[in-house]
PyMOL Python script that loads the backbone (N, CA, C, O; Angstrom):
from pymol import cmd

cmd.read_pdbstr("""\
ATOM      1  N   MET A   1      39.455 127.191  -1.134  1.00  0.00           N
ATOM      2  CA  MET A   1      40.646 127.965  -0.894  1.00  0.00           C
ATOM      3  C   MET A   1      40.315 129.407  -0.502  1.00  0.00           C
ATOM      4  O   MET A   1      41.204 130.159  -0.103  1.00  0.00           O
ATOM      5  N   LYS A   2      39.053 129.791  -0.611  1.00  0.00           N
ATOM      6  CA  LYS A   2      38.674 131.154  -0.248  1.00  0.00           C
ATOM      7  C   LYS A   2      38.441 131.321   1.249  1.00  0.00           C
ATOM      8  O   LYS A   2      38.336 132.446   1.737  1.00  0.00           O
ATOM      9  N   SER A   3      38.361 130.211   1.981  1.00  0.00           N
ATOM     10  CA  SER A   3      38.105 130.330   3.415  1.00  0.00           C
ATOM     11  C   SER A   3      39.324 130.933   4.107  1.00  0.00           C
ATOM     12  O   SER A   3      40.409 130.999   3.530  1.00  0.00           O
ATOM     13  N   LYS A   4      39.136 131.360   5.320  1.00  0.00           N
ATOM     14  CA  LYS A   4      40.212 131.977   6.079  1.00  0.00           C
ATOM     15  C   LYS A   4      40.952 130.961   6.949  1.00  0.00           C
ATOM     16  O   LYS A   4      41.831 131.337   7.725  1.00  0.00           O
ATOM     17  N   ASP A   5      40.605 129.676   6.827  1.00  0.00           N
ATOM     18  CA  ASP A   5      41.292 128.638   7.581  1.00  0.00           C
ATOM     19  C   ASP A   5      42.743 128.524   7.117  1.00  0.00           C
ATOM     20  O   ASP A   5      43.070 128.851   5.977  1.00  0.00           O
ATOM     21  N   LYS A   6      43.599 128.058   8.013  1.00  0.00           N
ATOM     22  CA  LYS A   6      45.013 127.914   7.709  1.00  0.00           C
ATOM     23  C   LYS A   6      45.293 126.657   6.889  1.00  0.00           C
ATOM     24  O   LYS A   6      46.284 126.609   6.161  1.00  0.00           O
ATOM     25  N   TRP A   7      44.452 125.657   6.994  1.00  0.00           N
ATOM     26  CA  TRP A   7      44.672 124.361   6.374  1.00  0.00           C
ATOM     27  C   TRP A   7      43.477 123.911   5.539  1.00  0.00           C
ATOM     28  O   TRP A   7      42.340 124.313   5.782  1.00  0.00           O
ATOM     29  N   VAL A   8      43.761 123.075   4.560  1.00  0.00           N
ATOM     30  CA  VAL A   8      42.752 122.260   3.893  1.00  0.00           C
ATOM     31  C   VAL A   8      43.089 120.832   4.316  1.00  0.00           C
ATOM     32  O   VAL A   8      44.196 120.356   4.062  1.00  0.00           O
ATOM     33  N   THR A   9      42.153 120.152   4.952  1.00  0.00           N
ATOM     34  CA  THR A   9      42.383 118.806   5.461  1.00  0.00           C
ATOM     35  C   THR A   9      41.778 117.793   4.510  1.00  0.00           C
ATOM     36  O   THR A   9      40.643 117.950   4.060  1.00  0.00           O
ATOM     37  N   CYS A  10      42.548 116.738   4.201  1.00  0.00           N
ATOM     38  CA  CYS A  10      42.079 115.675   3.302  1.00  0.00           C
ATOM     39  C   CYS A  10      42.308 114.320   3.955  1.00  0.00           C
ATOM     40  O   CYS A  10      43.264 114.133   4.708  1.00  0.00           O
ATOM     41  N   TYR A  11      41.430 113.390   3.662  1.00  0.00           N
ATOM     42  CA  TYR A  11      41.549 112.023   4.169  1.00  0.00           C
ATOM     43  C   TYR A  11      41.701 111.098   2.974  1.00  0.00           C
ATOM     44  O   TYR A  11      40.874 111.111   2.062  1.00  0.00           O
ATOM     45  N   ILE A  12      42.756 110.297   2.979  1.00  0.00           N
ATOM     46  CA  ILE A  12      43.054 109.372   1.880  1.00  0.00           C
ATOM     47  C   ILE A  12      42.741 107.968   2.354  1.00  0.00           C
ATOM     48  O   ILE A  12      43.244 107.526   3.387  1.00  0.00           O
ATOM     49  N   GLU A  13      41.912 107.268   1.600  1.00  0.00           N
ATOM     50  CA  GLU A  13      41.580 105.878   1.888  1.00  0.00           C
ATOM     51  C   GLU A  13      41.886 105.080   0.632  1.00  0.00           C
ATOM     52  O   GLU A  13      41.437 105.436  -0.458  1.00  0.00           O
ATOM     53  N   LEU A  14      42.644 104.006   0.777  1.00  0.00           N
ATOM     54  CA  LEU A  14      43.043 103.201  -0.374  1.00  0.00           C
ATOM     55  C   LEU A  14      42.081 102.033  -0.584  1.00  0.00           C
ATOM     56  O   LEU A  14      41.532 101.501   0.381  1.00  0.00           O
ATOM     57  N   PRO A  15      41.875 101.637  -1.831  1.00  0.00           N
ATOM     58  CA  PRO A  15      40.991 100.506  -2.118  1.00  0.00           C
ATOM     59  C   PRO A  15      41.668  99.177  -1.783  1.00  0.00           C
ATOM     60  O   PRO A  15      42.885  99.107  -1.612  1.00  0.00           O
ATOM     61  N   ASN A  16      40.861  98.141  -1.695  1.00  0.00           N
ATOM     62  CA  ASN A  16      41.325  96.769  -1.489  1.00  0.00           C
ATOM     63  C   ASN A  16      42.171  96.665  -0.231  1.00  0.00           C
ATOM     64  O   ASN A  16      41.742  97.091   0.841  1.00  0.00           O
ATOM     65  N   ASP A  17      43.357  96.109  -0.349  1.00  0.00           N
ATOM     66  CA  ASP A  17      44.212  95.901   0.818  1.00  0.00           C
ATOM     67  C   ASP A  17      45.330  96.924   0.888  1.00  0.00           C
ATOM     68  O   ASP A  17      46.369  96.648   1.487  1.00  0.00           O
ATOM     69  N   GLY A  18      45.151  98.107   0.290  1.00  0.00           N
ATOM     70  CA  GLY A  18      46.168  99.149   0.347  1.00  0.00           C
ATOM     71  C   GLY A  18      46.402  99.599   1.779  1.00  0.00           C
ATOM     72  O   GLY A  18      45.473  99.640   2.585  1.00  0.00           O
ATOM     73  N   ASP A  19      47.643  99.935   2.092  1.00  0.00           N
ATOM     74  CA  ASP A  19      48.011 100.352   3.448  1.00  0.00           C
ATOM     75  C   ASP A  19      48.419 101.823   3.403  1.00  0.00           C
ATOM     76  O   ASP A  19      49.448 102.161   2.819  1.00  0.00           O
ATOM     77  N   VAL A  20      47.623 102.697   4.014  1.00  0.00           N
ATOM     78  CA  VAL A  20      47.905 104.130   3.966  1.00  0.00           C
ATOM     79  C   VAL A  20      49.217 104.486   4.649  1.00  0.00           C
ATOM     80  O   VAL A  20      49.783 105.543   4.366  1.00  0.00           O
ATOM     81  N   SER A  21      49.721 103.630   5.545  1.00  0.00           N
ATOM     82  CA  SER A  21      50.996 103.924   6.185  1.00  0.00           C
ATOM     83  C   SER A  21      52.168 103.782   5.213  1.00  0.00           C
ATOM     84  O   SER A  21      53.280 104.212   5.520  1.00  0.00           O
ATOM     85  N   ASP A  22      51.931 103.186   4.051  1.00  0.00           N
ATOM     86  CA  ASP A  22      52.963 103.077   3.010  1.00  0.00           C
ATOM     87  C   ASP A  22      53.066 104.346   2.161  1.00  0.00           C
ATOM     88  O   ASP A  22      53.988 104.462   1.354  1.00  0.00           O
ATOM     89  N   ILE A  23      52.144 105.299   2.321  1.00  0.00           N
ATOM     90  CA  ILE A  23      52.149 106.519   1.511  1.00  0.00           C
ATOM     91  C   ILE A  23      53.270 107.438   1.974  1.00  0.00           C
ATOM     92  O   ILE A  23      53.398 107.725   3.165  1.00  0.00           O
ATOM     93  N   ASP A  24      54.074 107.893   1.035  1.00  0.00           N
ATOM     94  CA  ASP A  24      55.118 108.885   1.311  1.00  0.00           C
ATOM     95  C   ASP A  24      54.461 110.257   1.220  1.00  0.00           C
ATOM     96  O   ASP A  24      54.196 110.750   0.123  1.00  0.00           O
ATOM     97  N   VAL A  25      54.198 110.870   2.364  1.00  0.00           N
ATOM     98  CA  VAL A  25      53.456 112.130   2.406  1.00  0.00           C
ATOM     99  C   VAL A  25      54.152 113.216   1.589  1.00  0.00           C
ATOM    100  O   VAL A  25      53.488 114.123   1.086  1.00  0.00           O
ATOM    101  N   ALA A  26      55.461 113.143   1.449  1.00  0.00           N
ATOM    102  CA  ALA A  26      56.206 114.141   0.674  1.00  0.00           C
ATOM    103  C   ALA A  26      55.831 114.104  -0.813  1.00  0.00           C
ATOM    104  O   ALA A  26      56.181 115.017  -1.561  1.00  0.00           O
ATOM    105  N   THR A  27      55.123 113.056  -1.241  1.00  0.00           N
ATOM    106  CA  THR A  27      54.734 112.942  -2.649  1.00  0.00           C
ATOM    107  C   THR A  27      53.257 113.248  -2.889  1.00  0.00           C
ATOM    108  O   THR A  27      52.797 113.198  -4.029  1.00  0.00           O
ATOM    109  N   VAL A  28      52.503 113.566  -1.825  1.00  0.00           N
ATOM    110  CA  VAL A  28      51.064 113.830  -1.953  1.00  0.00           C
ATOM    111  C   VAL A  28      50.862 115.266  -2.446  1.00  0.00           C
ATOM    112  O   VAL A  28      51.342 116.222  -1.837  1.00  0.00           O
ATOM    113  N   GLU A  29      50.149 115.391  -3.549  1.00  0.00           N
ATOM    114  CA  GLU A  29      49.942 116.686  -4.194  1.00  0.00           C
ATOM    115  C   GLU A  29      48.455 116.984  -4.336  1.00  0.00           C
ATOM    116  O   GLU A  29      47.647 116.070  -4.499  1.00  0.00           O
ATOM    117  N   LEU A  30      48.099 118.251  -4.275  1.00  0.00           N
ATOM    118  CA  LEU A  30      46.738 118.702  -4.509  1.00  0.00           C
ATOM    119  C   LEU A  30      46.690 119.304  -5.914  1.00  0.00           C
ATOM    120  O   LEU A  30      47.480 120.182  -6.259  1.00  0.00           O
ATOM    121  N   TRP A  31      45.754 118.814  -6.703  1.00  0.00           N
ATOM    122  CA  TRP A  31      45.590 119.275  -8.089  1.00  0.00           C
ATOM    123  C   TRP A  31      44.163 119.750  -8.293  1.00  0.00           C
ATOM    124  O   TRP A  31      43.248 119.285  -7.614  1.00  0.00           O
ATOM    125  N   HIS A  32      43.971 120.666  -9.214  1.00  0.00           N
ATOM    126  CA  HIS A  32      42.644 121.088  -9.657  1.00  0.00           C
ATOM    127  C   HIS A  32      42.636 120.923 -11.160  1.00  0.00           C
ATOM    128  O   HIS A  32      43.213 121.727 -11.893  1.00  0.00           O
ATOM    129  N   GLY A  33      41.968 119.862 -11.615  1.00  0.00           N
ATOM    130  CA  GLY A  33      42.030 119.540 -13.042  1.00  0.00           C
ATOM    131  C   GLY A  33      43.465 119.190 -13.400  1.00  0.00           C
ATOM    132  O   GLY A  33      44.047 118.286 -12.801  1.00  0.00           O
ATOM    133  N   SER A  34      44.042 119.890 -14.362  1.00  0.00           N
ATOM    134  CA  SER A  34      45.421 119.633 -14.770  1.00  0.00           C
ATOM    135  C   SER A  34      46.403 120.620 -14.138  1.00  0.00           C
ATOM    136  O   SER A  34      47.579 120.638 -14.499  1.00  0.00           O
ATOM    137  N   ALA A  35      45.932 121.434 -13.205  1.00  0.00           N
ATOM    138  CA  ALA A  35      46.792 122.447 -12.582  1.00  0.00           C
ATOM    139  C   ALA A  35      47.243 122.005 -11.185  1.00  0.00           C
ATOM    140  O   ALA A  35      46.420 121.736 -10.310  1.00  0.00           O
ATOM    141  N   PHE A  36      48.561 121.937 -10.996  1.00  0.00           N
ATOM    142  CA  PHE A  36      49.128 121.622  -9.693  1.00  0.00           C
ATOM    143  C   PHE A  36      48.881 122.792  -8.752  1.00  0.00           C
ATOM    144  O   PHE A  36      49.075 123.947  -9.131  1.00  0.00           O
ATOM    145  N   ILE A  37      48.450 122.497  -7.513  1.00  0.00           N
ATOM    146  CA  ILE A  37      48.173 123.542  -6.535  1.00  0.00           C
ATOM    147  C   ILE A  37      49.275 123.605  -5.479  1.00  0.00           C
ATOM    148  O   ILE A  37      49.942 124.630  -5.343  1.00  0.00           O
ATOM    149  N   ILE A  38      49.475 122.503  -4.718  1.00  0.00           N
ATOM    150  CA  ILE A  38      50.400 122.536  -3.578  1.00  0.00           C
ATOM    151  C   ILE A  38      50.716 121.115  -3.100  1.00  0.00           C
ATOM    152  O   ILE A  38      49.930 120.190  -3.306  1.00  0.00           O
ATOM    153  N   LEU A  39      51.878 120.958  -2.461  1.00  0.00           N
ATOM    154  CA  LEU A  39      52.237 119.695  -1.817  1.00  0.00           C
ATOM    155  C   LEU A  39      51.615 119.637  -0.424  1.00  0.00           C
ATOM    156  O   LEU A  39      51.388 120.668   0.208  1.00  0.00           O
ATOM    157  N   ALA A  40      51.345 118.425   0.045  1.00  0.00           N
ATOM    158  CA  ALA A  40      50.852 118.237   1.412  1.00  0.00           C
ATOM    159  C   ALA A  40      51.952 118.596   2.399  1.00  0.00           C
ATOM    160  O   ALA A  40      53.139 118.425   2.121  1.00  0.00           O
ATOM    161  N   GLU A  41      51.536 119.094   3.554  1.00  0.00           N
ATOM    162  CA  GLU A  41      52.477 119.355   4.644  1.00  0.00           C
ATOM    163  C   GLU A  41      52.917 118.002   5.211  1.00  0.00           C
ATOM    164  O   GLU A  41      52.111 117.073   5.283  1.00  0.00           O
ATOM    165  N   GLU A  42      54.173 117.883   5.609  1.00  0.00           N
ATOM    166  CA  GLU A  42      54.636 116.609   6.162  1.00  0.00           C
ATOM    167  C   GLU A  42      54.188 116.416   7.608  1.00  0.00           C
ATOM    168  O   GLU A  42      54.244 115.299   8.120  1.00  0.00           O
ATOM    169  N   HIS A  43      53.751 117.468   8.267  1.00  0.00           N
ATOM    170  CA  HIS A  43      53.215 117.419   9.625  1.00  0.00           C
ATOM    171  C   HIS A  43      52.123 118.468   9.723  1.00  0.00           C
ATOM    172  O   HIS A  43      52.332 119.551   9.175  1.00  0.00           O
ATOM    173  N   PRO A  44      51.031 118.270  10.334  1.00  0.00           N
ATOM    174  CA  PRO A  44      50.650 117.042  11.023  1.00  0.00           C
ATOM    175  C   PRO A  44      50.032 116.040  10.054  1.00  0.00           C
ATOM    176  O   PRO A  44      49.382 116.422   9.081  1.00  0.00           O
ATOM    177  N   ILE A  45      50.236 114.781  10.325  1.00  0.00           N
ATOM    178  CA  ILE A  45      49.547 113.689   9.625  1.00  0.00           C
ATOM    179  C   ILE A  45      49.045 112.734  10.692  1.00  0.00           C
ATOM    180  O   ILE A  45      49.547 112.726  11.816  1.00  0.00           O
ATOM    181  N   GLU A  46      48.052 111.929  10.336  1.00  0.00           N
ATOM    182  CA  GLU A  46      47.518 110.974  11.306  1.00  0.00           C
ATOM    183  C   GLU A  46      46.786 109.867  10.559  1.00  0.00           C
ATOM    184  O   GLU A  46      46.093 110.119   9.573  1.00  0.00           O
ATOM    185  N   VAL A  47      46.950 108.631  11.046  1.00  0.00           N
ATOM    186  CA  VAL A  47      46.224 107.485  10.505  1.00  0.00           C
ATOM    187  C   VAL A  47      45.104 107.149  11.475  1.00  0.00           C
ATOM    188  O   VAL A  47      45.327 107.066  12.683  1.00  0.00           O
ATOM    189  N   GLY A  48      43.909 106.956  10.951  1.00  0.00           N
ATOM    190  CA  GLY A  48      42.746 106.608  11.763  1.00  0.00           C
ATOM    191  C   GLY A  48      41.592 106.217  10.856  1.00  0.00           C
ATOM    192  O   GLY A  48      41.717 106.261   9.633  1.00  0.00           O
ATOM    193  N   ASP A  49      40.487 105.842  11.443  1.00  0.00           N
ATOM    194  CA  ASP A  49      39.289 105.483  10.675  1.00  0.00           C
ATOM    195  C   ASP A  49      38.294 106.635  10.806  1.00  0.00           C
ATOM    196  O   ASP A  49      37.329 106.552  11.565  1.00  0.00           O
ATOM    197  N   TYR A  50      38.537 107.694  10.067  1.00  0.00           N
ATOM    198  CA  TYR A  50      37.787 108.941  10.227  1.00  0.00           C
ATOM    199  C   TYR A  50      36.334 108.846   9.792  1.00  0.00           C
ATOM    200  O   TYR A  50      35.483 109.562  10.321  1.00  0.00           O
ATOM    201  N   ASP A  51      36.038 107.974   8.837  1.00  0.00           N
ATOM    202  CA  ASP A  51      34.648 107.864   8.394  1.00  0.00           C
ATOM    203  C   ASP A  51      33.936 106.648   8.979  1.00  0.00           C
ATOM    204  O   ASP A  51      32.791 106.371   8.623  1.00  0.00           O
ATOM    205  N   GLY A  52      34.608 105.919   9.876  1.00  0.00           N
ATOM    206  CA  GLY A  52      33.972 104.830  10.605  1.00  0.00           C
ATOM    207  C   GLY A  52      33.583 103.620   9.784  1.00  0.00           C
ATOM    208  O   GLY A  52      32.667 102.886  10.155  1.00  0.00           O
ATOM    209  N   ASP A  53      34.280 103.399   8.652  1.00  0.00           N
ATOM    210  CA  ASP A  53      33.913 102.265   7.799  1.00  0.00           C
ATOM    211  C   ASP A  53      34.800 101.039   8.000  1.00  0.00           C
ATOM    212  O   ASP A  53      34.673 100.061   7.264  1.00  0.00           O
ATOM    213  N   GLY A  54      35.696 101.080   8.987  1.00  0.00           N
ATOM    214  CA  GLY A  54      36.567  99.945   9.253  1.00  0.00           C
ATOM    215  C   GLY A  54      37.823  99.912   8.399  1.00  0.00           C
ATOM    216  O   GLY A  54      38.616  98.976   8.509  1.00  0.00           O
ATOM    217  N   VAL A  55      38.021 100.908   7.554  1.00  0.00           N
ATOM    218  CA  VAL A  55      39.208 101.002   6.700  1.00  0.00           C
ATOM    219  C   VAL A  55      40.008 102.223   7.148  1.00  0.00           C
ATOM    220  O   VAL A  55      39.453 103.310   7.307  1.00  0.00           O
ATOM    221  N   LEU A  56      41.324 102.040   7.353  1.00  0.00           N
ATOM    222  CA  LEU A  56      42.151 103.146   7.812  1.00  0.00           C
ATOM    223  C   LEU A  56      42.305 104.230   6.751  1.00  0.00           C
ATOM    224  O   LEU A  56      42.400 103.940   5.558  1.00  0.00           O
ATOM    225  N   ASP A  57      42.327 105.475   7.200  1.00  0.00           N
ATOM    226  CA  ASP A  57      42.506 106.642   6.345  1.00  0.00           C
ATOM    227  C   ASP A  57      43.785 107.355   6.785  1.00  0.00           C
ATOM    228  O   ASP A  57      44.200 107.248   7.939  1.00  0.00           O
ATOM    229  N   LEU A  58      44.399 108.075   5.861  1.00  0.00           N
ATOM    230  CA  LEU A  58      45.524 108.944   6.179  1.00  0.00           C
ATOM    231  C   LEU A  58      45.044 110.380   6.087  1.00  0.00           C
ATOM    232  O   LEU A  58      44.565 110.814   5.040  1.00  0.00           O
ATOM    233  N   MET A  59      45.171 111.129   7.198  1.00  0.00           N
ATOM    234  CA  MET A  59      44.812 112.540   7.201  1.00  0.00           C
ATOM    235  C   MET A  59      46.058 113.349   6.859  1.00  0.00           C
ATOM    236  O   MET A  59      47.096 113.217   7.508  1.00  0.00           O
ATOM    237  N   VAL A  60      45.941 114.193   5.827  1.00  0.00           N
ATOM    238  CA  VAL A  60      47.014 115.110   5.465  1.00  0.00           C
ATOM    239  C   VAL A  60      46.424 116.511   5.398  1.00  0.00           C
ATOM    240  O   VAL A  60      45.218 116.696   5.230  1.00  0.00           O
ATOM    241  N   LYS A  61      47.303 117.481   5.534  1.00  0.00           N
ATOM    242  CA  LYS A  61      46.862 118.875   5.461  1.00  0.00           C
ATOM    243  C   LYS A  61      47.687 119.611   4.405  1.00  0.00           C
ATOM    244  O   LYS A  61      48.872 119.348   4.203  1.00  0.00           O
ATOM    245  N   PHE A  62      47.014 120.529   3.754  1.00  0.00           N
ATOM    246  CA  PHE A  62      47.654 121.411   2.780  1.00  0.00           C
ATOM    247  C   PHE A  62      47.610 122.815   3.340  1.00  0.00           C
ATOM    248  O   PHE A  62      46.533 123.329   3.644  1.00  0.00           O
ATOM    249  N   GLY A  63      48.769 123.444   3.479  1.00  0.00           N
ATOM    250  CA  GLY A  63      48.825 124.824   3.968  1.00  0.00           C
ATOM    251  C   GLY A  63      48.407 125.784   2.887  1.00  0.00           C
ATOM    252  O   GLY A  63      48.524 125.497   1.696  1.00  0.00           O
ATOM    253  N   LYS A  64      47.910 126.947   3.323  1.00  0.00           N
ATOM    254  CA  LYS A  64      47.458 127.934   2.350  1.00  0.00           C
ATOM    255  C   LYS A  64      48.448 129.045   2.226  1.00  0.00           C
ATOM    256  O   LYS A  64      48.238 129.976   1.448  1.00  0.00           O
TER     257      LYS A  64
END
""", "prot")
cmd.dss("prot")
cmd.show_as("cartoon", "prot")
cmd.util.cbc("prot")
cmd.orient("prot")
């Protein structure tokens, strides 16, 4: 959070047969231990295989 970037980008990958397109982005939260930090931005989001493992990931961003 100390960087000067506008966003923190996260990639969510679900285990087993989970479908990342079922995730309600409005409910995605960033936590540090037991402390709530911020909700994910609803845009931009993107589904793709960012780590190349054949499993789809959901990219979300947290504004600073």
